[in-house]
All heavy atoms as an XYZ file, in Angstrom:
824
protein
N     -34.235     15.961     27.114
C     -34.881     14.818     27.718
C     -35.945     15.228     28.741
O     -36.860     14.458     28.991
C     -33.838     13.951     28.443
C     -32.900     13.233     27.554
S     -33.801     11.990     26.660
C     -32.540     11.337     25.676
N     -35.795     16.382     29.329
C     -36.695     16.782     30.397
C     -38.158     16.874     29.950
O     -39.040     16.389     30.655
C     -36.231     18.090     31.029
C     -36.884     18.326     32.363
O     -37.092     17.404     33.130
N     -37.217     19.570     32.633
N     -38.473     17.470     28.789
C     -39.882     17.500     28.378
C     -40.474     16.094     28.189
O     -41.624     15.846     28.575
C     -39.864     18.265     27.065
C     -38.635     19.094     27.119
C     -37.646     18.285     27.886
N     -39.691     15.195     27.627
C     -40.167     13.825     27.441
C     -40.371     13.145     28.790
O     -41.384     12.478     29.014
C     -39.180     13.039     26.585
C     -39.526     11.578     26.326
C     -40.853     11.460     25.594
C     -38.411     10.907     25.548
N     -39.424     13.324     29.699
C     -39.545     12.717     31.024
C     -40.749     13.259     31.774
O     -41.488     12.502     32.418
C     -38.266     12.958     31.823
N     -40.985     14.556     31.681
C     -42.148     15.139     32.365
C     -43.457     14.631     31.764
O     -44.432     14.420     32.477
C     -42.083     16.653     32.309
C     -41.023     17.209     33.229
C     -41.103     18.715     33.275
N     -40.065     19.250     34.105
C     -40.260     19.707     35.329
N     -41.461     19.672     35.856
N     -39.254     20.179     36.027
N     -43.491     14.442     30.466
C     -44.700     13.905     29.827
C     -44.978     12.485     30.283
O     -46.131     12.120     30.538
C     -44.550     13.935     28.310
O     -44.423     15.239     27.848
N     -43.921     11.689     30.395
C     -44.095     10.314     30.865
C     -44.540     10.310     32.326
O     -45.395      9.527     32.723
C     -42.798      9.509     30.663
C     -42.527      9.334     29.168
C     -42.886      8.153     31.349
C     -41.193      8.726     28.830
N     -43.951     11.210     33.131
C     -44.335     11.296     34.546
C     -45.805     11.658     34.713
O     -46.454     11.199     35.649
C     -43.467     12.321     35.271
C     -42.065     11.841     35.548
C     -41.190     12.931     36.126
O     -41.583     14.115     36.094
O     -40.091     12.592     36.607
N     -46.347     12.474     33.824
C     -47.756     12.834     33.904
C     -48.676     11.639     33.657
O     -49.797     11.614     34.143
C     -48.082     13.941     32.904
C     -47.531     15.292     33.284
C     -47.836     16.351     32.243
O     -48.539     16.045     31.258
O     -47.359     17.480     32.416
N     -48.189     10.670     32.900
C     -48.996      9.482     32.605
C     -48.989      8.481     33.759
O     -49.860      7.629     33.831
C     -48.481      8.810     31.329
C     -48.584      9.639     30.054
C     -47.921      8.902     28.895
C     -50.036      9.940     29.733
N     -47.991      8.583     34.635
C     -47.877      7.643     35.758
C     -48.811      8.058     36.894
O     -49.156      9.225     37.025
C     -46.429      7.616     36.261
C     -45.385      7.097     35.278
C     -43.995      7.283     35.852
C     -45.632      5.652     34.938
N     -49.199      7.100     37.734
C     -49.989      7.455     38.915
C     -49.226      8.424     39.822
O     -48.001      8.404     39.877
C     -50.203      6.105     39.618
C     -49.976      5.076     38.569
C     -49.005      5.663     37.607
N     -49.955      9.252     40.562
C     -49.332     10.317     41.360
C     -48.379      9.756     42.402
O     -47.307     10.313     42.626
C     -50.428     11.187     42.027
C     -51.197     11.931     40.955
C     -49.824     12.155     43.025
C     -52.380     12.712     41.467
N     -48.723      8.660     43.034
C     -47.850      8.076     44.053
C     -46.502      7.656     43.503
O     -45.478      7.765     44.179
N     -46.491      7.200     42.266
C     -45.241      6.748     41.645
C     -44.477      7.929     41.067
O     -43.264      8.045     41.240
C     -45.527      5.698     40.553
C     -46.129      4.439     41.181
C     -44.269      5.350     39.786
C     -46.610      3.421     40.181
N     -45.169      8.815     40.374
C     -44.486      9.907     39.679
C     -43.873     10.931     40.629
O     -42.934     11.624     40.263
C     -45.431     10.604     38.716
O     -46.463     11.248     39.426
N     -44.383     11.029     41.860
C     -43.816     11.998     42.800
C     -42.612     11.447     43.545
O     -41.964     12.176     44.290
C     -44.884     12.453     43.791
O     -45.341     11.343     44.540
N     -42.284     10.193     43.337
C     -41.159      9.557     44.013
C     -39.833     10.022     43.415
O     -39.694     10.197     42.203
C     -41.284      8.036     43.888
O     -40.079      7.409     44.245
N     -38.843     10.205     44.278
C     -37.502     10.587     43.838
C     -36.890      9.485     42.987
O     -36.202      9.752     42.018
C     -36.623     10.891     45.054
C     -35.207     11.250     44.706
C     -34.911     12.490     44.150
C     -34.165     10.354     44.916
C     -33.621     12.824     43.824
C     -32.881     10.680     44.592
C     -32.602     11.915     44.050
O     -31.310     12.253     43.720
N     -37.156      8.225     43.353
C     -36.593      7.103     42.602
C     -37.179      7.029     41.200
O     -36.483      6.668     40.261
C     -36.814      5.795     43.365
C     -35.940      5.733     44.574
C     -36.331      5.861     45.860
C     -34.523      5.589     44.584
N     -35.251      5.801     46.698
C     -34.124      5.634     45.933
C     -33.558      5.438     43.616
C     -32.806      5.515     46.324
C     -32.237      5.315     43.995
C     -31.864      5.357     45.329
N     -38.430      7.363     41.063
C     -39.043      7.402     39.734
C     -38.351      8.450     38.868
O     -38.066      8.210     37.700
C     -40.536      7.692     39.850
S     -41.354      7.890     38.263
N     -38.083      9.597     39.474
C     -37.393     10.689     38.783
C     -36.030     10.215     38.258
O     -35.703     10.410     37.094
C     -37.226     11.852     39.770
C     -36.508     13.051     39.236
C     -37.186     14.033     38.539
C     -35.144     13.215     39.439
C     -36.535     15.143     38.056
C     -34.475     14.323     38.954
C     -35.176     15.283     38.266
O     -34.522     16.378     37.783
N     -35.266      9.586     39.118
C     -33.925      9.118     38.746
C     -33.993      7.986     37.733
O     -33.293      8.011     36.708
C     -33.150      8.660     40.011
C     -32.930      9.831     40.963
C     -31.826      7.996     39.648
C     -32.069     10.930     40.408
N     -34.817      6.982     37.990
C     -34.886      5.817     37.103
C     -35.416      6.173     35.719
O     -34.918      5.656     34.708
C     -35.748      4.727     37.731
C     -35.128      4.017     38.933
C     -36.136      3.055     39.552
C     -33.867      3.282     38.540
N     -36.400      7.035     35.658
C     -36.973      7.416     34.370
C     -35.947      8.151     33.508
O     -35.760      7.829     32.332
C     -38.213      8.284     34.569
C     -38.926      8.749     33.312
C     -39.429      7.558     32.508
C     -40.070      9.671     33.667
N     -35.262      9.101     34.082
C     -34.260      9.854     33.323
C     -33.064      8.985     32.947
O     -32.508      9.104     31.857
C     -33.840     11.092     34.093
C     -34.896     12.179     33.949
C     -34.874     13.181     35.076
N     -35.867     14.227     34.873
C     -37.160     14.097     35.081
N     -37.642     12.945     35.485
N     -37.994     15.101     34.873
N     -32.673      8.084     33.834
C     -31.584      7.162     33.525
C     -31.971      6.247     32.374
O     -31.171      6.004     31.468
C     -31.219      6.333     34.773
O     -30.855      7.230     35.830
C     -30.069      5.399     34.487
N     -33.197      5.742     32.384
C     -33.666      4.879     31.302
C     -33.724      5.634     29.974
O     -33.371      5.080     28.922
C     -35.039      4.304     31.644
N     -34.139      6.893     30.012
C     -34.187      7.679     28.777
C     -32.787      7.918     28.211
O     -32.564      7.799     27.002
C     -34.897      9.006     29.018
C     -36.412      8.925     29.179
C     -36.974     10.275     29.594
C     -37.058      8.449     27.899
N     -31.846      8.248     29.072
C     -30.465      8.470     28.609
C     -29.879      7.159     28.092
O     -29.229      7.128     27.041
C     -29.597      9.077     29.737
C     -28.134      9.065     29.358
C     -30.058     10.484     30.048
N     -30.108      6.072     28.815
C     -29.600      4.775     28.388
C     -30.182      4.368     27.039
O     -29.461      3.868     26.165
C     -29.917      3.713     29.450
C     -29.381      2.358     29.114
C     -28.030      2.086     29.189
C     -30.243      1.346     28.704
C     -27.542      0.841     28.865
C     -29.765      0.105     28.374
C     -28.409     -0.170     28.461
N     -31.468      4.589     26.835
C     -32.078      4.241     25.549
C     -31.522      5.108     24.420
O     -31.321      4.621     23.304
C     -33.596      4.350     25.618
O     -33.989      5.690     25.839
N     -31.241      6.362     24.708
C     -30.646      7.237     23.684
C     -29.244      6.765     23.316
O     -28.860      6.784     22.139
C     -30.579      8.674     24.181
O     -31.866      9.173     24.394
N     -28.484      6.340     24.299
C     -27.137      5.825     24.036
C     -27.207      4.547     23.215
O     -26.424      4.358     22.273
C     -26.375      5.608     25.361
C     -25.068      4.852     25.141
C     -26.090      6.945     26.031
N     -28.154      3.683     23.523
C     -28.320      2.448     22.752
C     -28.673      2.742     21.295
O     -28.124      2.124     20.383
C     -29.399      1.566     23.380
S     -28.890      0.819     24.931
N     -29.572      3.671     21.083
C     -29.933      4.051     19.712
C     -28.727      4.630     18.981
O     -28.481      4.330     17.813
C     -31.114      5.054     19.718
C     -31.322      5.671     18.350
C     -32.379      4.366     20.179
N     -27.941      5.444     19.678
C     -26.755      6.038     19.056
C     -25.741      4.971     18.667
O     -25.074      5.083     17.627
C     -26.119      7.048     20.010
N     -25.600      3.925     19.466
C     -24.670      2.855     19.128
C     -25.200      1.961     18.013
O     -24.431      1.442     17.205
C     -24.351      1.996     20.352
C     -23.333      2.618     21.269
C     -23.563      2.676     22.622
C     -22.155      3.147     20.776
C     -22.638      3.251     23.473
C     -21.218      3.726     21.610
C     -21.456      3.772     22.965
N     -26.512      1.768     17.967
C     -27.093      0.872     16.972
C     -27.203      1.509     15.588
O     -27.127      0.805     14.585
C     -28.474      0.400     17.430
C     -28.468     -0.515     18.667
C     -29.890     -0.807     19.105
C     -27.722     -1.805     18.376
N     -27.399      2.816     15.531
C     -27.490      3.497     14.240
C     -26.146      4.140     13.912
O     -25.713      5.069     14.594
C     -28.577      4.576     14.276
C     -30.006      4.097     14.452
C     -30.947      5.278     14.583
C     -30.422      3.226     13.288
N     -25.503      3.668     12.871
C     -24.171      4.209     12.560
C     -24.204      5.668     12.098
O     -23.205      6.368     12.197
C     -23.668      3.290     11.441
C     -24.898      2.692     10.848
C     -25.907      2.625     11.948
N     -25.322      6.139     11.641
C     -25.420      7.518     11.157
C     -26.258      8.385     12.098
O     -26.871      9.358     11.676
C     -25.985      7.553      9.736
C     -27.288      6.836      9.576
C     -28.483      7.518      9.729
C     -27.326      5.487      9.276
C     -29.686      6.865      9.590
C     -28.529      4.833      9.135
C     -29.713      5.525      9.294
N     -26.248      8.063     13.381
C     -27.034      8.792     14.367
C     -26.630     10.265     14.423
O     -27.480     11.149     14.473
C     -26.879      8.145     15.748
C     -27.696      8.794     16.819
C     -29.065      8.606     16.872
C     -27.102      9.597     17.777
C     -29.832      9.194     17.854
C     -27.861     10.187     18.767
C     -29.220      9.989     18.804
N     -25.339     10.536     14.397
C     -24.859     11.917     14.436
C     -25.319     12.713     13.226
O     -25.694     13.889     13.343
N     -25.289     12.080     12.066
C     -25.737     12.758     10.854
C     -27.239     13.023     10.885
O     -27.699     14.082     10.431
C     -25.366     11.930      9.618
C     -23.870     11.739      9.376
C     -23.632     10.785      8.224
C     -23.205     13.073      9.127
N     -27.995     12.089     11.435
C     -29.434     12.312     11.548
C     -29.743     13.435     12.537
O     -30.627     14.245     12.304
C     -30.143     11.020     11.999
C     -30.193      9.953     10.931
S     -31.026     10.499      9.427
C     -32.666     10.797     10.022
N     -28.979     13.490     13.623
C     -29.192     14.571     14.592
C     -28.807     15.915     13.969
O     -29.446     16.937     14.243
C     -28.376     14.327     15.866
C     -28.789     13.122     16.660
S     -30.522     12.891     17.101
C     -31.183     14.407     17.530
N     -27.773     15.927     13.135
C     -27.395     17.160     12.439
C     -28.501     17.601     11.483
O     -28.805     18.793     11.372
C     -26.089     16.961     11.686
N     -29.125     16.646     10.811
C     -30.228     16.961      9.902
C     -31.416     17.535     10.665
O     -31.971     18.578     10.288
C     -30.647     15.706      9.137
C     -31.873     15.843      8.246
C     -31.604     16.840      7.133
C     -32.267     14.502      7.685
N     -31.785     16.888     11.741
C     -32.913     17.375     12.535
C     -32.604     18.742     13.121
O     -33.428     19.651     13.116
C     -33.255     16.353     13.642
C     -33.813     15.087     13.010
C     -34.237     16.940     14.652
C     -33.940     13.926     13.962
N     -31.385     18.906     13.623
C     -30.996     20.182     14.211
C     -30.971     21.316     13.210
O     -31.452     22.414     13.484
N     -30.408     21.048     12.036
C     -30.313     22.117     11.047
C     -31.671     22.510     10.488
O     -31.892     23.664     10.146
C     -29.375     21.705      9.909
O     -29.906     20.612      9.198
N     -32.574     21.577     10.432
C     -33.892     21.890      9.897
C     -34.817     22.485     10.955
O     -35.343     23.585     10.789
C     -34.528     20.628      9.299
C     -35.911     20.802      8.690
C     -35.847     21.792      7.540
C     -36.444     19.476      8.221
N     -34.976     21.794     12.047
C     -35.971     22.196     13.031
C     -35.484     23.257     14.014
O     -36.232     24.170     14.362
C     -36.470     20.970     13.788
C     -37.161     19.913     12.926
C     -37.565     18.716     13.763
C     -38.359     20.487     12.213
N     -34.253     23.132     14.469
C     -33.775     24.067     15.492
C     -33.709     25.497     14.974
O     -34.089     26.424     15.692
C     -32.398     23.640     16.003
O     -32.494     22.403     16.652
N     -33.242     25.681     13.774
C     -33.176     27.028     13.205
C     -34.590     27.597     13.042
O     -34.834     28.767     13.342
C     -32.442     27.018     11.846
C     -30.975     26.701     12.040
C     -32.615     28.329     11.120
C     -30.193     27.771     12.746
N     -35.504     26.762     12.590
C     -36.868     27.252     12.397
C     -37.513     27.650     13.719
O     -38.181     28.683     13.810
C     -37.705     26.191     11.681
C     -37.290     25.895     10.239
C     -38.136     24.760      9.675
C     -37.397     27.121      9.370
N     -37.296     26.841     14.755
C     -37.928     27.117     16.043
C     -37.221     28.256     16.778
O     -37.875     29.080     17.423
C     -37.948     25.837     16.912
C     -38.351     26.134     18.340
C     -38.871     24.808     16.301
N     -35.906     28.331     16.687
C     -35.155     29.301     17.487
C     -34.962     30.650     16.801
O     -34.762     31.660     17.471
C     -33.783     28.726     17.838
N     -35.028     30.691     15.474
C     -34.735     31.939     14.763
C     -35.938     32.427     13.948
O     -36.379     33.565     14.110
C     -33.503     31.768     13.841
C     -33.234     33.027     13.057
C     -32.275     31.383     14.655
N     -36.448     31.581     13.092
C     -37.473     32.013     12.150
C     -38.811     32.284     12.843
O     -39.411     33.351     12.658
C     -37.640     30.973     11.014
C     -38.773     31.356     10.093
C     -36.336     30.835     10.244
N     -39.268     31.342     13.635
C     -40.582     31.500     14.272
C     -40.657     32.703     15.207
O     -41.645     33.437     15.160
C     -40.984     30.213     15.002
C     -41.315     29.074     14.059
S     -42.610     29.485     12.868
C     -43.993     29.703     13.942
N     -39.649     32.961     16.059
C     -39.753     34.164     16.900
C     -39.825     35.460     16.097
O     -40.594     36.362     16.442
C     -38.478     34.124     17.750
C     -38.117     32.695     17.808
C     -38.512     32.134     16.483
N     -39.063     35.538     15.011
C     -39.096     36.748     14.185
C     -40.469     36.919     13.526
O     -41.028     38.021     13.506
C     -37.995     36.694     13.130
N     -41.018     35.834     12.998
C     -42.332     35.920     12.360
C     -43.441     36.186     13.374
O     -44.378     36.940     13.095
C     -42.614     34.639     11.570
C     -41.702     34.389     10.375
C     -42.045     33.064      9.718
C     -41.773     35.532      9.380
N     -43.324     35.576     14.552
C     -44.323     35.829     15.604
C     -44.264     37.275     16.078
O     -45.300     37.879     16.369
C     -44.116     34.872     16.767
S     -44.618     33.181     16.389
N     -43.063     37.829     16.154
C     -42.926     39.230     16.548
C     -43.653     40.136     15.553
O     -44.385     41.043     15.948
C     -41.454     39.626     16.643
C     -41.259     41.076     16.974
C     -41.382     41.511     18.276
C     -40.969     41.996     15.975
C     -41.212     42.848     18.595
C     -40.801     43.339     16.286
C     -40.929     43.756     17.591
O     -40.772     45.079     17.898
N     -43.449     39.860     14.264
C     -44.114     40.653     13.231
C     -45.635     40.507     13.347
O     -46.370     41.485     13.262
C     -43.630     40.238     11.827
C     -42.164     40.614     11.645
C     -44.471     40.881     10.745
C     -41.537     40.047     10.379
N     -46.098     39.286     13.563
C     -47.538     39.034     13.658
C     -48.137     39.682     14.899
O     -49.213     40.300     14.834
C     -47.785     37.522     13.668
C     -49.226     37.129     13.752
C     -49.957     37.471     12.491
C     -51.384     36.949     12.572
N     -52.180     37.401     11.471
N     -47.453     39.573     16.039
C     -48.003     40.108     17.286
C     -47.972     41.630     17.294
O     -48.951     42.281     17.670
C     -47.230     39.548     18.495
C     -47.536     38.061     18.651
C     -47.571     40.298     19.767
C     -46.657     37.353     19.657
N     -46.873     42.211     16.888
C     -46.730     43.663     16.951
C     -47.534     44.371     15.872
O     -48.027     45.468     16.096
C     -45.255     44.067     16.864
C     -44.421     43.592     18.045
S     -45.069     44.117     19.626
C     -44.640     45.835     19.601
N     -47.639     43.757     14.711
C     -48.472     44.314     13.641
C     -48.168     45.764     13.335
O     -47.057     46.118     12.946
N     -49.156     46.628     13.512
C     -49.013     48.050     13.181
C     -48.223     48.834     14.226
O     -47.804     49.952     13.968
C     -50.393     48.689     13.017
C     -51.137     48.086     11.848
O     -50.526     47.627     10.897
N     -52.454     48.056     11.941
N     -48.025     48.264     15.394
C     -47.298     48.966     16.464
C     -45.801     49.032     16.167
O     -45.148     50.012     16.506
C     -47.543     48.270     17.822
C     -49.036     48.287     18.150
C     -46.735     48.915     18.932
C     -49.414     47.450     19.340
N     -45.256     47.994     15.531
C     -43.824     47.941     15.241
C     -43.455     48.983     14.190
O     -44.221     49.270     13.271
C     -43.438     46.553     14.752
N     -42.259     49.514     14.352
C     -41.776     50.484     13.360
C     -41.340     49.739     12.103
O     -41.159     48.522     12.099
C     -40.608     51.283     13.928
O     -39.483     50.450     14.099
N     -41.161     50.489     11.043
C     -40.731     49.890      9.782
C     -39.366     49.222      9.945
O     -39.123     48.144      9.400
C     -40.686     50.940      8.676
C     -40.253     50.344      7.338
C     -40.402     51.295      6.175
N     -41.764     51.659      5.848
C     -42.636     50.880      5.197
N     -42.302     49.661      4.883
N     -43.828     51.314      4.904
N     -38.485     49.822     10.726
C     -37.152     49.250     10.964
C     -37.265     47.904     11.669
O     -36.578     46.944     11.302
C     -36.305     50.214     11.816
O     -36.258     51.476     11.172
C     -34.911     49.677     12.015
N     -38.123     47.799     12.660
C     -38.304     46.545     13.374
C     -38.863     45.457     12.465
O     -38.430     44.307     12.523
C     -39.225     46.752     14.574
C     -38.606     47.591     15.668
C     -39.602     47.941     16.757
O     -40.799     48.076     16.497
N     -39.104     48.110     17.969
N     -39.788     45.831     11.622
C     -40.372     44.855     10.700
C     -39.334     44.389      9.684
O     -39.221     43.194      9.396
C     -41.621     45.437     10.008
C     -42.731     45.626     11.035
C     -42.082     44.552      8.865
C     -43.953     46.321     10.517
N     -38.557     45.331      9.160
C     -37.525     44.972      8.178
C     -36.476     44.083      8.830
O     -36.078     43.060      8.250
C     -36.888     46.248      7.565
C     -35.643     45.901      6.783
C     -37.905     46.962      6.686
N     -36.003     44.450     10.027
C     -34.991     43.631     10.690
C     -35.525     42.245     11.045
O     -34.818     41.241     10.891
C     -34.477     44.339     11.939
C     -33.595     45.562     11.687
C     -33.224     46.228     13.005
C     -32.356     45.174     10.922
N     -36.754     42.160     11.484
C     -37.352     40.852     11.779
C     -37.490     40.017     10.512
O     -37.252     38.812     10.526
C     -38.713     41.028     12.443
O     -38.579     41.628     13.697
N     -37.851     40.655      9.425
C     -37.949     39.947      8.143
C     -36.586     39.458      7.679
O     -36.467     38.334      7.160
C     -38.568     40.845      7.085
O     -39.860     41.252      7.472
N     -35.560     40.275      7.858
C     -34.199     39.876      7.482
C     -33.740     38.694      8.330
O     -33.156     37.729      7.814
C     -33.227     41.073      7.605
C     -31.788     40.620      7.508
C     -33.535     42.108      6.545
N     -34.010     38.737      9.627
C     -33.641     37.629     10.511
C     -34.358     36.353     10.086
O     -33.750     35.277     10.011
C     -33.950     37.982     11.984
C     -33.874     36.755     12.870
C     -33.009     39.054     12.493
N     -35.635     36.452      9.778
C     -36.395     35.282      9.332
C     -35.851     34.746      8.008
O     -35.699     33.535      7.841
C     -37.873     35.631      9.201
N     -35.545     35.638      7.075
C     -35.016     35.210      5.775
C     -33.642     34.546      5.935
O     -33.383     33.502      5.321
C     -34.923     36.393      4.823
N     -32.781     35.126      6.756
C     -31.471     34.514      6.996
C     -31.619     33.162      7.687
O     -30.856     32.233      7.406
C     -30.590     35.438      7.823
C     -30.039     36.660      7.094
C     -29.284     37.571      8.065
C     -29.137     36.239      5.949
N     -32.590     33.058      8.583
C     -32.848     31.777      9.228
C     -33.293     30.716      8.243
O     -32.857     29.566      8.311
N     -34.164     31.079      7.316
C     -34.615     30.130      6.297
C     -33.441     29.702      5.406
O     -33.270     28.515      5.112
C     -35.765     30.729      5.456
C     -36.058     29.887      4.232
C     -37.007     30.898      6.311
N     -32.618     30.661      5.001
C     -31.446     30.336      4.170
C     -30.496     29.412      4.933
O     -29.993     28.423      4.385
C     -30.726     31.636      3.723
C     -29.378     31.324      3.102
C     -31.599     32.407      2.748
N     -30.261     29.714      6.206
C     -29.392     28.870      7.022
C     -29.972     27.473      7.176
O     -29.237     26.477      7.107
C     -29.185     29.514      8.402
O     -28.677     30.829      8.231
C     -28.247     28.705      9.259
N     -31.267     27.366      7.385
C     -31.912     26.052      7.507
C     -31.775     25.262      6.210
O     -31.496     24.058      6.239
C     -33.375     26.212      7.883
N     -31.943     25.926      5.082
C     -31.816     25.245      3.785
C     -30.386     24.761      3.575
O     -30.157     23.612      3.187
C     -32.272     26.174      2.641
C     -33.783     26.367      2.713
C     -31.860     25.613      1.284
C     -34.316     27.453      1.781
N     -29.407     25.623      3.857
C     -28.009     25.237      3.676
C     -27.604     24.112      4.630
O     -26.905     23.173      4.235
C     -27.096     26.447      3.859
C     -27.187     27.526      2.788
C     -26.316     28.722      3.154
C     -26.795     26.972      1.429
N     -28.041     24.209      5.874
C     -27.718     23.159      6.840
C     -28.363     21.837      6.490
O     -27.745     20.776      6.618
N     -29.606     21.889      6.036
C     -30.296     20.670      5.636
C     -29.634     20.056      4.412
O     -29.414     18.836      4.360
C     -31.779     20.968      5.343
O     -32.369     21.532      6.513
C     -32.522     19.722      4.936
N     -29.272     20.880      3.455
C     -28.580     20.375      2.260
C     -27.250     19.736      2.639
O     -26.915     18.651      2.150
C     -28.359     21.509      1.256
C     -27.520     21.082      0.078
C     -28.072     20.315     -0.945
C     -26.181     21.429     -0.009
C     -27.311     19.906     -2.018
C     -25.409     21.020     -1.075
C     -25.971     20.265     -2.087
O     -25.200     19.855     -3.134
N     -26.510     20.382      3.515
C     -25.221     19.845      3.950
C     -25.396     18.508      4.657
O     -24.648     17.558      4.391
C     -24.536     20.853      4.880
O     -23.381     20.308      5.438
N     -26.372     18.421      5.540
C     -26.603     17.170      6.271
C     -27.043     16.049      5.338
O     -26.552     14.924      5.439
C     -27.657     17.389      7.350
O     -27.204     18.314      8.296
N     -27.965     16.353      4.440
C     -28.434     15.330      3.506
C     -27.302     14.874      2.590
O     -27.155     13.671      2.324
C     -29.646     15.848      2.686
C     -29.967     14.926      1.527
C     -30.852     16.024      3.583
N     -26.475     15.798      2.123
C     -25.370     15.410      1.240
C     -24.359     14.540      1.986
O     -23.810     13.596      1.404
C     -24.692     16.639      0.644
O     -24.040     17.398      1.643
N     -24.119     14.800      3.270
C     -23.214     13.945      4.044
C     -23.796     12.561      4.265
O     -23.087     11.565      4.231
C     -22.885     14.605      5.383
C     -21.920     15.764      5.259
C     -21.618     16.376      6.602
C     -20.729     17.590      6.441
N     -20.466     18.255      7.725
N     -25.111     12.504      4.504
C     -25.760     11.204      4.674
C     -25.678     10.406      3.385
O     -25.344      9.212      3.389
C     -27.229     11.381      5.125
C     -27.271     11.909      6.554
C     -27.999     10.073      5.014
C     -28.659     12.316      7.016
N     -25.955     11.031      2.257
C     -25.901     10.342      0.961
C     -24.468      9.922      0.655
O     -24.220      8.812      0.165
C     -26.462     11.257     -0.159
C     -26.167     10.683     -1.522
C     -27.962     11.447      0.042
N     -23.512     10.759      0.962
C     -22.104     10.464      0.688
C     -21.616      9.281      1.523
O     -20.879      8.417      1.014
C     -21.254     11.692      0.993
C     -19.779     11.507      0.794
C     -19.057     12.787      1.148
C     -17.581     12.523      1.350
N     -16.898     13.723      1.839
N     -22.011      9.206      2.771
C     -21.538      8.147      3.649
C     -22.306      6.841      3.487
O     -21.787      5.780      3.785
C     -21.619      8.584      5.115
C     -20.577      9.635      5.441
O     -19.549      9.717      4.808
N     -20.865     10.452      6.443
N     -23.562      6.928      3.016
C     -24.371      5.709      2.928
C     -25.014      5.625      1.595
O     -26.011      5.411      1.253
C     -25.382      5.677      4.091
C     -24.680      5.705      5.417
C     -24.566      6.868      6.159
C     -24.056      4.564      5.891
C     -23.891      6.882      7.356
C     -23.374      4.574      7.085
C     -23.295      5.738      7.819
O     -22.612      5.762      9.006
């Protein structure tokens, strides 16, 4: 929630966004709205599992390994390149399996 709250705070005038009450009220409203969405959508948990399995693995595992290979280029040893490639490949496989599992649960339940 913090990145979203900070983005909203940047859009507000400086006098309002620097207030402690703005900080508290904005974050409380964001949490409250998330809870409302979770109660209104019966498959909210399954959707979060789908988003997490697809995007989180790609951002946390695959992209750092690929960026390391791209940044280091010729400086990295063959072992480092192979291990980074293996980590990226395992991340892609994990993302595919997690996405398949989440989609199959969504289809099964709804």
